[in-house]
C-alpha positions in Angstrom: -7.9 51.4 -106.7 -7.3 51.8 -103.2 -10.0 52.5 -100.9 -10.0 55.5 -99.2 -12.6 57.1 -96.8 -13.7 59.8 -94.3 -16.2 60.3 -91.3 -17.2 63.5 -89.1 -19.6 64.3 -86.3 -20.7 67.5 -84.4 -21.8 65.5 -81.1 -23.9 63.3 -80.0 -26.9 63.8 -77.0 -30.8 65.0 -76.9 -31.6 65.3 -80.8 -35.0 65.1 -80.6 -36.4 64.8 -84.2 -39.4 66.8 -82.7 -37.7 69.6 -81.2 -35.7 70.6 -84.3 -36.7 73.0 -86.6 -36.8 72.2 -90.1 -34.7 75.1 -91.0 -32.1 73.8 -88.3 -32.4 70.3 -89.5 -31.0 72.3 -93.1 -28.6 74.3 -91.5 -26.7 71.5 -89.7 -26.8 69.1 -92.4 -25.7 71.9 -95.0 -22.5 72.1 -92.6 -21.8 68.8 -92.0 -21.9 67.9 -96.4 -19.4 71.1 -96.4 -16.9 69.6 -94.1 -17.3 66.3 -95.5 -17.3 66.8 -99.1 -14.2 68.9 -98.0 -12.4 66.5 -96.7 -13.4 63.8 -98.9 -11.7 66.2 -101.8 -8.4 66.2 -99.9 -8.4 62.5 -99.9 -9.6 62.1 -103.9 -6.4 64.5 -104.6 -3.6 61.7 -102.8 -4.0 63.8 -99.6 -3.0 62.3 -96.3 -5.4 61.5 -93.7 -3.9 64.0 -91.6 -4.4 66.7 -93.8 -8.4 65.5 -95.1 -9.5 65.3 -90.7 -7.6 68.7 -89.9 -9.6 70.9 -93.0 -12.6 69.0 -92.0 -12.6 69.7 -88.5 -11.2 73.2 -89.4 -14.5 74.0 -91.1 -16.6 72.5 -88.4 -14.8 74.7 -86.2 -15.7 77.9 -88.1 -19.5 77.2 -88.0 -20.9 78.7 -85.0 -23.6 75.3 -84.7 -21.2 73.5 -83.3 -19.6 73.3 -79.9 -16.0 74.1 -81.1 -13.9 77.3 -82.2 -16.4 80.1 -83.2 -19.5 78.4 -81.5 -17.5 77.3 -77.9 -19.6 77.6 -75.1 -19.2 80.2 -72.1 -16.9 79.4 -68.9 -18.2 80.1 -65.6 -15.7 83.5 -65.9 -17.6 84.1 -69.2 -14.4 83.2 -71.4 -14.1 80.5 -73.9 -11.5 77.8 -73.2 -11.2 75.3 -75.9 -9.5 71.8 -76.6 -8.2 69.5 -79.5 -6.2 66.7 -80.7 -4.9 65.4 -83.6 -3.3 61.8 -84.5 -1.0 60.5 -87.0 -2.1 56.4 -87.2 1.3 55.8 -89.8 3.6 57.5 -86.9 1.3 57.5 -83.9 2.4 60.9 -83.5 -0.2 63.1 -82.0 -0.5 66.8 -81.0 -3.0 68.1 -78.5 -3.8 71.7 -76.7 -5.8 72.3 -74.2 -7.3 75.7 -72.2 -6.8 77.9 -75.0 -8.3 81.3 -76.2 -8.7 83.3 -78.9 -7.7 80.5 -81.3 -10.0 80.5 -84.4 -8.8 76.9 -85.3 -7.5 74.8 -82.1 -7.1 71.9 -84.5 -4.6 73.3 -86.7 -2.6 74.5 -83.5 -2.6 70.9 -82.0 -1.5 70.1 -85.7 1.6 72.5 -84.9 2.4 70.7 -81.7 2.3 67.5 -83.4 4.5 68.8 -86.5 6.8 71.7 -85.0 7.5 70.8 -80.9 8.7 68.0 -79.5 5.9 67.7 -77.4 2.3 66.1 -77.4 0.0 67.7 -74.9 0.4 71.7 -74.5 -1.9 73.7 -72.1 -2.9 77.0 -71.1 -0.1 79.5 -71.0 2.3 77.5 -72.7 0.0 76.8 -75.0 -1.1 80.2 -76.4 3.0 81.2 -76.0 3.5 78.6 -78.5 0.6 79.6 -80.5 2.4 83.3 -80.9 5.6 81.9 -81.2 4.1 80.0 -84.7 2.1 83.2 -85.6 -1.1 82.7 -84.7 -3.6 85.5 -84.9 -5.3 85.3 -81.1 -8.4 87.3 -81.8 -11.3 88.9 -79.5 -14.1 87.5 -77.3 -16.4 88.6 -80.0 -15.3 86.3 -82.9 -16.7 83.3 -80.5 -19.5 85.3 -79.2 -22.5 83.6 -79.8 -26.3 84.8 -78.6 -27.5 81.3 -78.1 -24.6 80.2 -76.4 -24.3 82.9 -73.6 -28.4 82.4 -73.2 -27.3 78.9 -72.0 -24.4 80.3 -69.6 -26.9 82.8 -68.2 -29.4 80.1 -67.1 -26.8 78.5 -64.9 -24.2 81.5 -64.6 -23.6 82.1 -60.8 -24.1 78.3 -59.5 -22.4 75.3 -59.3 -24.3 73.4 -62.1 -22.4 73.0 -65.5 -23.9 72.0 -68.7 -23.2 69.3 -71.0 -23.4 70.5 -74.2 -24.9 67.4 -75.7 -27.0 66.7 -73.0 -29.7 70.0 -73.2 -33.1 68.7 -73.2 -34.2 71.9 -75.6 -33.6 73.8 -78.8 -30.1 74.0 -78.7 -26.7 73.5 -80.9 -24.6 70.8 -79.6 -20.6 69.5 -79.3 -17.6 68.2 -80.0 -16.5 68.2 -83.5 -14.5 65.3 -85.1 -13.0 63.7 -88.1 -11.6 60.1 -89.2 -9.9 59.3 -92.4 -8.2 56.9 -94.3 -6.4 57.9 -97.0 -5.0 56.2 -100.6 -1.9 55.2 -98.9 -3.5 53.1 -96.0 -2.8 55.5 -93.2 -5.5 56.5 -90.5 -5.9 60.0 -88.7 -8.6 61.1 -86.0 -8.8 65.0 -84.8 -11.5 66.2 -82.3 -12.2 70.0 -81.3 -14.4 71.0 -78.7 -15.5 74.1 -76.3 -15.9 72.2 -73.4 -18.8 72.4 -71.1 -21.2 75.4 -70.3 -20.2 77.0 -67.0 -17.0 74.9 -66.6 -14.6 75.9 -63.6 -11.3 75.5 -62.4 -9.5 74.7 -65.8 -11.8 71.3 -66.6 -10.8 69.3 -69.0 -12.8 66.6 -70.9 -11.6 63.6 -73.0 -11.4 65.6 -76.5 -7.6 66.4 -76.2 -6.6 63.5 -74.5 -5.0 60.8 -76.8 -6.6 57.7 -76.0 -9.3 58.9 -74.2 -11.3 60.9 -76.8 -8.8 60.6 -79.6 -6.9 58.1 -81.4 -5.2 56.7 -84.8 -3.3 53.6 -85.4 -3.1 52.1 -88.9 -2.6 48.1 -87.0 -6.3 48.9 -86.3 -8.2 52.2 -86.6 -8.9 55.9 -85.6 -11.3 57.0 -83.2 -12.9 60.4 -82.6 -15.4 60.5 -79.6 -18.2 62.8 -78.3 -20.0 62.4 -74.9 -19.4 62.6 -71.7 -16.1 63.3 -71.0 -15.6 62.4 -67.7 -16.9 58.8 -68.4 -15.0 58.6 -71.4 -11.6 59.7 -70.1 -12.2 56.9 -67.2 -13.1 54.4 -70.3 -9.8 55.1 -72.3 -12.6 54.7 -75.0 -10.5 55.6 -78.4 -7.9 53.2 -77.2 -10.2 50.6 -76.0 -11.5 50.3 -79.2 -8.6 50.0 -81.1 -7.3 47.5 -78.0 -9.9 45.2 -78.8 -9.4 45.1 -82.6 -5.6 44.3 -82.2 -5.8 42.2 -79.2 -8.8 40.2 -79.5 -9.0 40.5 -83.3 -12.6 42.1 -83.6 -14.0 44.2 -86.4 -14.4 47.6 -86.3 -18.0 47.4 -86.1 -17.8 45.5 -83.3 -15.4 46.7 -81.0 -17.0 50.1 -81.5 -20.4 48.9 -80.7 -19.1 47.1 -77.2 -17.6 50.0 -75.9 -20.5 52.2 -76.9 -23.6 50.6 -76.0 -22.1 48.4 -73.3 -18.8 49.9 -71.8 -19.4 53.3 -71.5 -23.1 52.8 -70.7 -21.5 50.3 -67.1 -19.7 53.3 -66.3 -22.4 55.7 -66.2 -21.5 57.7 -69.2 -23.4 58.3 -72.9 -22.7 59.6 -76.0 -21.0 58.4 -79.6 -17.9 57.7 -81.9 -17.1 57.8 -85.4 -13.9 55.4 -86.4 -12.3 54.1 -89.5 -10.3 51.0 -90.0 -7.2 50.8 -92.4 -9.1 49.1 -94.8 -11.3 52.2 -95.0 -14.4 50.8 -93.3 -16.6 53.0 -91.0 -19.1 52.9 -88.3 -20.8 55.6 -86.0 -22.4 54.0 -83.2 -24.0 56.0 -80.6 -26.3 55.6 -77.2 -28.5 58.6 -77.4 -30.9 60.0 -79.2 -29.1 61.5 -81.9 -25.6 62.2 -83.3 -24.7 64.6 -85.8 -22.4 62.7 -88.4 -21.4 62.2 -91.6 -19.4 59.8 -93.9 -18.4 59.5 -97.6 -16.3 56.3 -99.0 -14.7 56.2 -102.5 -16.9 53.5 -103.5 -20.0 56.3 -103.5 -21.6 55.8 -100.1 -22.8 59.2 -98.5 -24.6 59.6 -95.4 -25.2 62.9 -93.5 -27.5 62.0 -90.3 -28.7 63.1 -87.0 -31.4 60.8 -85.6 -31.1 57.2 -85.5 -32.9 56.3 -89.0 -29.6 55.5 -90.3 -27.2 53.4 -88.9 -23.1 53.1 -89.1 -21.4 52.4 -92.5 -19.5 49.3 -93.1 -18.0 47.3 -95.9 
Protein backbone atom coordinates (compact mmCIF):
# COMPACT_ATOMS: atom_id res chain seq x y z
CA UNK A 1 0.00 0.00 0.00
CA UNK A 2 1.22 3.47 -0.79
CA UNK A 3 2.11 5.44 2.31
CA UNK A 4 0.08 8.53 3.18
CA UNK A 5 0.48 10.94 6.04
CA UNK A 6 -0.64 14.27 7.49
CA UNK A 7 0.68 16.78 10.01
CA UNK A 8 -0.88 19.88 11.55
CA UNK A 9 0.22 22.74 13.79
CA UNK A 10 -1.54 25.30 15.93
CA UNK A 11 1.31 27.73 16.48
CA UNK A 12 4.76 27.77 18.07
CA UNK A 13 6.13 29.91 20.84
CA UNK A 14 6.44 30.40 24.57
CA UNK A 15 4.45 27.39 25.67
CA UNK A 16 5.76 26.77 29.17
CA UNK A 17 4.44 23.57 30.74
CA UNK A 18 4.19 25.18 34.16
CA UNK A 19 1.87 27.87 32.80
CA UNK A 20 -0.55 25.43 31.17
CA UNK A 21 -3.47 24.10 33.17
CA UNK A 22 -4.36 20.45 32.80
CA UNK A 23 -7.76 21.45 31.44
CA UNK A 24 -6.28 23.67 28.74
CA UNK A 25 -3.73 21.06 27.73
CA UNK A 26 -6.51 18.51 27.36
CA UNK A 27 -8.58 20.97 25.30
CA UNK A 28 -5.70 21.80 22.95
CA UNK A 29 -4.78 18.17 22.43
CA UNK A 30 -8.42 17.26 21.80
CA UNK A 31 -8.73 19.98 19.15
CA UNK A 32 -5.51 18.81 17.48
CA UNK A 33 -6.67 15.17 17.60
CA UNK A 34 -10.00 16.04 16.00
CA UNK A 35 -8.34 17.92 13.15
CA UNK A 36 -5.63 15.33 12.47
CA UNK A 37 -8.16 12.47 12.50
CA UNK A 38 -10.46 14.27 10.07
CA UNK A 39 -7.65 14.98 7.63
CA UNK A 40 -6.42 11.41 7.96
CA UNK A 41 -9.85 10.02 7.07
CA UNK A 42 -9.86 12.07 3.86
CA UNK A 43 -6.54 10.50 2.87
CA UNK A 44 -7.56 7.01 3.97
CA UNK A 45 -10.64 7.23 1.73
CA UNK A 46 -8.49 8.12 -1.29
CA UNK A 47 -9.12 11.85 -0.97
CA UNK A 48 -6.63 14.41 -2.20
CA UNK A 49 -3.92 16.02 -0.11
CA UNK A 50 -5.48 19.40 -0.94
CA UNK A 51 -8.86 18.36 0.48
CA UNK A 52 -7.22 16.84 3.55
CA UNK A 53 -5.26 19.96 4.50
CA UNK A 54 -8.25 22.20 3.84
CA UNK A 55 -10.48 20.18 6.16
CA UNK A 56 -7.87 19.95 8.92
CA UNK A 57 -7.26 23.70 8.83
CA UNK A 58 -11.00 24.46 8.74
CA UNK A 59 -11.46 22.54 11.98
CA UNK A 60 -8.62 24.48 13.60
CA UNK A 61 -10.14 27.73 12.30
CA UNK A 62 -13.44 26.74 13.90
CA UNK A 63 -11.80 26.37 17.31
CA UNK A 64 -11.47 29.53 19.46
CA UNK A 65 -8.26 28.07 20.91
CA UNK A 66 -6.15 29.11 17.92
CA UNK A 67 -5.36 32.44 16.28
CA UNK A 68 -7.16 31.73 13.00
CA UNK A 69 -10.77 31.94 11.97
CA UNK A 70 -12.97 32.07 15.06
CA UNK A 71 -10.09 32.72 17.47
CA UNK A 72 -8.45 35.53 15.49
CA UNK A 73 -6.84 38.37 17.43
CA UNK A 74 -7.89 42.04 17.44
CA UNK A 75 -6.24 44.67 15.24
CA UNK A 76 -5.50 48.22 16.41
CA UNK A 77 -8.95 49.21 15.15
CA UNK A 78 -10.64 46.40 17.05
CA UNK A 79 -11.37 44.36 13.95
CA UNK A 80 -10.20 40.93 12.76
CA UNK A 81 -8.05 40.69 9.62
CA UNK A 82 -7.30 37.17 8.51
CA UNK A 83 -4.87 35.61 6.05
CA UNK A 84 -4.67 32.14 4.52
CA UNK A 85 -2.96 30.18 1.75
CA UNK A 86 -3.15 26.74 0.17
CA UNK A 87 -0.91 25.05 -2.41
CA UNK A 88 -1.15 21.90 -4.52
CA UNK A 89 2.21 20.17 -4.93
CA UNK A 90 1.12 18.26 -8.03
CA UNK A 91 0.35 21.30 -10.18
CA UNK A 92 2.08 24.08 -8.17
CA UNK A 93 -1.26 25.87 -8.25
CA UNK A 94 -1.85 28.04 -5.21
CA UNK A 95 -4.39 30.40 -3.72
CA UNK A 96 -4.06 33.01 -1.00
CA UNK A 97 -6.11 35.73 0.68
CA UNK A 98 -5.14 38.52 3.02
CA UNK A 99 -6.79 41.27 5.08
CA UNK A 100 -10.20 39.63 4.90
CA UNK A 101 -12.98 40.07 7.47
CA UNK A 102 -16.15 38.20 8.32
CA UNK A 103 -15.11 34.93 6.67
CA UNK A 104 -15.42 31.90 8.97
CA UNK A 105 -12.96 29.76 7.02
CA UNK A 106 -10.31 31.80 5.20
CA UNK A 107 -8.56 28.62 4.01
CA UNK A 108 -11.62 27.70 1.93
CA UNK A 109 -11.61 31.13 0.31
CA UNK A 110 -7.92 30.67 -0.51
CA UNK A 111 -8.77 27.32 -2.11
CA UNK A 112 -11.47 28.99 -4.20
CA UNK A 113 -8.96 31.60 -5.35
CA UNK A 114 -6.77 28.70 -6.50
CA UNK A 115 -9.56 26.79 -8.23
CA UNK A 116 -12.02 29.45 -9.39
CA UNK A 117 -9.87 32.42 -10.39
CA UNK A 118 -6.93 33.09 -12.68
CA UNK A 119 -5.00 34.57 -9.77
CA UNK A 120 -2.95 33.42 -6.81
CA UNK A 121 -3.29 36.18 -4.21
CA UNK A 122 -6.30 38.40 -3.45
CA UNK A 123 -6.37 40.95 -0.64
CA UNK A 124 -8.68 43.34 1.18
CA UNK A 125 -11.77 44.67 -0.56
CA UNK A 126 -11.09 42.71 -3.73
CA UNK A 127 -10.83 39.44 -1.83
CA UNK A 128 -14.11 40.25 -0.09
CA UNK A 129 -15.80 40.98 -3.42
CA UNK A 130 -14.56 37.61 -4.70
CA UNK A 131 -15.98 35.95 -1.57
CA UNK A 132 -19.39 37.53 -2.08
CA UNK A 133 -19.45 36.47 -5.73
CA UNK A 134 -18.79 32.93 -4.56
CA UNK A 135 -21.70 33.10 -2.11
CA UNK A 136 -19.73 33.23 1.14
CA UNK A 137 -21.68 34.21 4.22
CA UNK A 138 -20.17 37.34 5.76
CA UNK A 139 -20.57 37.01 9.52
CA UNK A 140 -20.49 39.84 12.06
CA UNK A 141 -17.53 40.57 14.31
CA UNK A 142 -19.41 38.96 17.20
CA UNK A 143 -18.61 35.53 15.74
CA UNK A 144 -14.90 36.21 16.24
CA UNK A 145 -15.19 37.79 19.68
CA UNK A 146 -13.27 36.02 22.40
CA UNK A 147 -12.78 37.47 25.88
CA UNK A 148 -9.14 36.39 26.20
CA UNK A 149 -8.28 37.85 22.80
CA UNK A 150 -10.09 41.04 23.76
CA UNK A 151 -8.07 41.36 26.97
CA UNK A 152 -4.84 40.78 25.04
CA UNK A 153 -5.77 43.75 22.89
CA UNK A 154 -6.82 45.92 25.85
CA UNK A 155 -3.36 45.47 27.39
CA UNK A 156 -1.69 47.31 24.50
CA UNK A 157 -4.57 49.18 22.87
CA UNK A 158 -3.70 52.76 21.91
CA UNK A 159 0.05 52.11 21.99
CA UNK A 160 2.51 51.57 19.18
CA UNK A 161 3.14 48.07 20.45
CA UNK A 162 1.99 44.95 18.73
CA UNK A 163 1.96 41.45 20.06
CA UNK A 164 3.07 38.34 18.25
CA UNK A 165 0.53 35.91 19.55
CA UNK A 166 2.96 33.03 19.77
CA UNK A 167 5.42 34.86 22.02
CA UNK A 168 3.17 35.94 24.88
CA UNK A 169 4.73 34.83 28.15
CA UNK A 170 1.51 34.21 30.05
CA UNK A 171 -1.48 31.92 30.11
CA UNK A 172 -2.67 32.57 26.62
CA UNK A 173 -3.78 31.10 23.32
CA UNK A 174 -1.46 30.73 20.44
CA UNK A 175 -1.32 31.17 16.84
CA UNK A 176 -1.25 30.42 13.24
CA UNK A 177 -2.59 27.04 12.13
CA UNK A 178 -1.51 24.85 9.27
CA UNK A 179 -1.55 21.40 7.71
CA UNK A 180 0.58 19.40 5.28
CA UNK A 181 -0.29 16.06 3.72
CA UNK A 182 0.80 13.40 1.24
CA UNK A 183 -1.99 11.35 -0.33
CA UNK A 184 -2.21 7.86 -1.80
CA UNK A 185 -1.33 9.19 -5.25
CA UNK A 186 1.95 10.72 -4.13
CA UNK A 187 0.72 14.29 -4.17
CA UNK A 188 1.53 16.74 -1.38
CA UNK A 189 -0.25 19.91 -0.28
CA UNK A 190 0.06 22.61 2.36
CA UNK A 191 -2.39 25.06 3.93
CA UNK A 192 -1.87 27.84 6.47
CA UNK A 193 -4.25 30.28 8.17
CA UNK A 194 -3.82 33.06 10.73
CA UNK A 195 -5.44 36.01 12.46
CA UNK A 196 -2.13 37.88 12.47
CA UNK A 197 -0.85 39.86 15.45
CA UNK A 198 -2.68 41.69 18.20
CA UNK A 199 -2.92 45.49 17.70
CA UNK A 200 -1.44 45.27 14.19
CA UNK A 201 -1.64 48.42 12.06
CA UNK A 202 -1.44 49.59 8.47
CA UNK A 203 -2.69 46.38 6.91
CA UNK A 204 0.28 44.35 8.11
CA UNK A 205 0.60 40.98 6.41
CA UNK A 206 2.73 38.16 7.76
CA UNK A 207 4.26 35.11 6.13
CA UNK A 208 1.22 32.82 6.34
CA UNK A 209 -0.47 33.77 3.04
CA UNK A 210 2.80 34.30 1.16
CA UNK A 211 3.63 31.39 -1.13
CA UNK A 212 7.21 30.37 -0.45
CA UNK A 213 7.46 32.21 2.86
CA UNK A 214 4.90 30.63 5.15
CA UNK A 215 3.36 28.03 2.83
CA UNK A 216 4.71 25.91 -0.02
CA UNK A 217 4.14 22.54 -1.71
CA UNK A 218 5.94 20.73 -4.52
CA UNK A 219 5.68 17.02 -5.33
CA UNK A 220 9.36 17.02 -6.27
CA UNK A 221 10.33 17.87 -2.70
CA UNK A 222 7.89 18.58 0.10
CA UNK A 223 4.98 20.54 1.54
CA UNK A 224 5.63 23.07 4.31
CA UNK A 225 3.49 25.19 6.66
CA UNK A 226 5.21 27.67 8.98
CA UNK A 227 4.42 29.45 12.24
CA UNK A 228 6.41 32.08 14.07
CA UNK A 229 7.73 35.61 13.71
CA UNK A 230 6.38 36.31 10.25
CA UNK A 231 8.67 39.18 9.25
CA UNK A 232 11.70 36.90 9.59
CA UNK A 233 10.03 34.00 7.81
CA UNK A 234 9.30 36.35 4.91
CA UNK A 235 12.90 37.57 4.75
CA UNK A 236 14.17 34.00 4.87
CA UNK A 237 11.63 32.68 2.34
CA UNK A 238 11.47 29.83 4.82
CA UNK A 239 8.97 27.41 3.30
CA UNK A 240 10.67 27.47 -0.09
CA UNK A 241 14.11 27.34 1.52
CA UNK A 242 13.34 23.88 2.89
CA UNK A 243 12.26 22.71 -0.57
CA UNK A 244 15.27 24.37 -2.16
CA UNK A 245 17.76 22.57 0.06
CA UNK A 246 16.13 19.27 -0.83
CA UNK A 247 16.00 19.99 -4.55
CA UNK A 248 19.44 21.49 -5.12
CA UNK A 249 21.52 19.95 -2.33
CA UNK A 250 19.81 16.60 -2.15
CA UNK A 251 19.18 16.91 1.57
CA UNK A 252 16.55 14.86 3.38
CA UNK A 253 13.37 16.51 4.63
CA UNK A 254 14.57 16.39 8.25
CA UNK A 255 17.99 17.82 7.39
CA UNK A 256 16.59 20.69 5.34
CA UNK A 257 13.92 21.65 7.87
CA UNK A 258 16.36 21.50 10.77
CA UNK A 259 18.88 23.71 8.97
CA UNK A 260 16.23 26.34 8.25
CA UNK A 261 14.58 26.41 11.69
CA UNK A 262 17.58 25.84 13.96
CA UNK A 263 20.13 27.89 12.04
CA UNK A 264 18.85 30.19 9.30
CA UNK A 265 15.78 31.65 11.01
CA UNK A 266 17.67 32.12 14.27
CA UNK A 267 20.51 33.85 12.41
CA UNK A 268 17.99 36.36 11.10
CA UNK A 269 16.69 36.98 14.61
CA UNK A 270 13.40 35.13 14.26
CA UNK A 271 11.81 32.20 16.03
CA UNK A 272 9.10 29.67 15.38
CA UNK A 273 8.68 26.33 13.71
CA UNK A 274 7.26 24.43 10.76
CA UNK A 275 5.66 21.18 9.77
CA UNK A 276 6.63 19.40 6.58
CA UNK A 277 5.97 16.21 4.65
CA UNK A 278 7.93 14.89 1.68
CA UNK A 279 6.86 12.90 -1.37
CA UNK A 280 7.63 9.64 0.49
CA UNK A 281 5.31 10.55 3.34
CA UNK A 282 8.04 11.34 5.86
CA UNK A 283 7.12 14.01 8.40
CA UNK A 284 9.21 16.46 10.40
CA UNK A 285 8.05 19.15 12.82
CA UNK A 286 11.04 21.21 14.07
CA UNK A 287 10.73 24.35 16.21
CA UNK A 288 13.20 26.57 18.07
CA UNK A 289 10.78 27.78 20.74
CA UNK A 290 9.64 26.19 24.01
CA UNK A 291 6.78 24.48 22.27
CA UNK A 292 4.60 24.07 19.21
CA UNK A 293 1.06 22.73 19.09
CA UNK A 294 1.38 19.87 16.62
CA UNK A 295 0.04 16.51 15.57
CA UNK A 296 0.80 13.93 12.91
CA UNK A 297 -0.57 10.63 11.71
CA UNK A 298 0.66 8.17 9.11
CA UNK A 299 -0.78 5.15 7.34
CA UNK A 300 1.89 3.07 9.09
CA UNK A 301 0.14 3.63 12.39
CA UNK A 302 2.33 6.37 13.83
CA UNK A 303 0.43 9.09 15.67
CA UNK A 304 1.73 12.05 17.66
CA UNK A 305 -0.13 14.85 19.45
CA UNK A 306 2.31 17.13 21.28
CA UNK A 307 2.84 20.61 22.68
CA UNK A 308 6.29 20.64 24.26
CA UNK A 309 9.70 19.32 23.31
CA UNK A 310 9.34 15.86 24.80
CA UNK A 311 8.47 14.37 21.43
CA UNK A 312 10.67 15.08 18.44
CA UNK A 313 9.89 14.70 14.78
CA UNK A 314 8.27 11.74 13.13
CA UNK A 315 10.32 10.35 10.27
CA UNK A 316 10.60 7.14 8.36
